[in-house]
C-alpha positions as CSV (number, residue, x, y, z in Angstrom):
1,M,-9.0,35.3,-11.9
2,Y,-7.2,32.2,-11.3
3,K,-6.7,30.1,-7.9
4,E,-3.5,29.4,-6.4
5,T,-2.2,25.8,-7.1
6,S,-2.3,24.9,-3.5
7,I,-6.1,25.6,-3.2
8,Y,-6.8,23.6,-6.0
9,R,-4.7,21.0,-4.8
10,E,-6.7,20.6,-1.6
11,Q,-9.9,20.9,-3.4
12,L,-8.9,17.8,-5.4
13,G,-7.7,16.1,-3.1
14,E,-11.2,16.7,-1.0
15,R,-13.1,15.6,-4.0
16,L,-10.9,12.5,-4.5
17,K,-11.8,11.6,-1.0
18,K,-15.4,12.5,-1.4
19,A,-15.8,10.3,-4.7
20,R,-14.0,7.5,-3.0
21,I,-16.2,7.6,-0.1
22,K,-19.6,7.2,-2.3
23,A,-18.3,4.9,-4.4
24,G,-18.1,3.0,-1.4
25,Y,-14.2,1.9,-1.4
26,T,-11.2,2.2,1.1
27,Q,-8.2,3.9,0.2
28,K,-6.6,-0.1,0.6
29,Q,-9.4,-1.2,-2.2
30,V,-8.7,1.6,-4.3
31,T,-5.1,1.5,-4.4
32,D,-5.0,-2.6,-4.9
33,L,-7.9,-2.2,-7.9
34,I,-6.0,0.4,-9.9
35,K,-2.2,-0.4,-8.5
36,I,-0.9,2.5,-6.9
37,N,0.7,3.0,-3.9
38,Q,-1.7,3.7,-0.7
39,S,0.5,6.4,0.6
40,Q,0.3,8.0,-2.7
41,L,-3.5,7.8,-2.6
42,S,-3.2,9.3,1.0
43,K,-1.2,12.2,-0.1
44,I,-3.2,13.1,-3.2
45,E,-6.4,13.2,-0.6
46,N,-4.8,15.2,1.9
47,G,-3.8,17.8,-0.6
48,Q,0.1,17.3,-0.1
49,I,1.2,15.9,-3.8
50,E,-0.6,16.6,-7.3
51,P,-1.3,13.3,-9.1
52,S,0.5,12.7,-11.9
53,I,-2.1,12.9,-15.4
54,E,-2.2,9.5,-15.9
55,T,-3.2,8.7,-12.6
56,L,-5.7,11.9,-12.3
57,G,-7.3,9.9,-15.4
58,T,-7.3,6.4,-13.6
59,L,-9.5,8.0,-10.9
60,I,-11.7,10.0,-12.7
61,D,-12.4,6.4,-14.6
62,F,-12.5,4.6,-11.5
63,Y,-14.9,6.7,-10.1
64,E,-16.9,7.3,-13.1
65,I,-16.9,11.4,-12.1
66,N,-17.0,14.4,-14.2
67,A,-13.4,15.8,-14.6
68,N,-14.3,19.5,-14.4
69,W,-16.3,18.8,-11.4
70,L,-13.0,17.0,-10.0
71,L,-11.2,20.2,-10.8
72,G,-13.3,22.7,-9.8
73,T,-13.0,23.9,-13.5
74,G,-15.6,24.9,-16.2
75,M,-16.0,27.6,-18.8
76,K,-19.2,30.0,-18.2
77,K,-21.0,30.6,-20.8
78,T,-20.6,34.0,-21.7
79,E,-20.4,35.8,-25.0
80,T,-16.5,35.3,-25.6
81,A,-16.9,31.9,-24.2
82,Q,-19.9,30.7,-26.9
83,K,-17.3,32.8,-29.6
84,A,-14.5,30.5,-28.5
85,F,-16.5,27.5,-30.1
C-alpha cells in the first residue's frame, strides 16, 4: 500500500529538520551555505512544499544522510524483491 503524497511531504520535512538540528545548523546557516532561499527551506521542513530533485540531493549530501531514511522508503527483503536483483 502506498502512502499519500502529503504524508511523505510531512515526513520528509520532519526528517530534514531533524537532520539539520543534529548537524548543528540553523536554517539561515544551511541556506547561506547551499544557496537556497530560507523561506523555501522553512516551507520544506514544515511540509508545505516539496523540494526539487536538485535541492533534495544537495540536502542529502550536505547533511550526509541516507536517502532511504529521509524518504521513508526501502524494499523489504522478500522473495519477490530478491528476484528483482
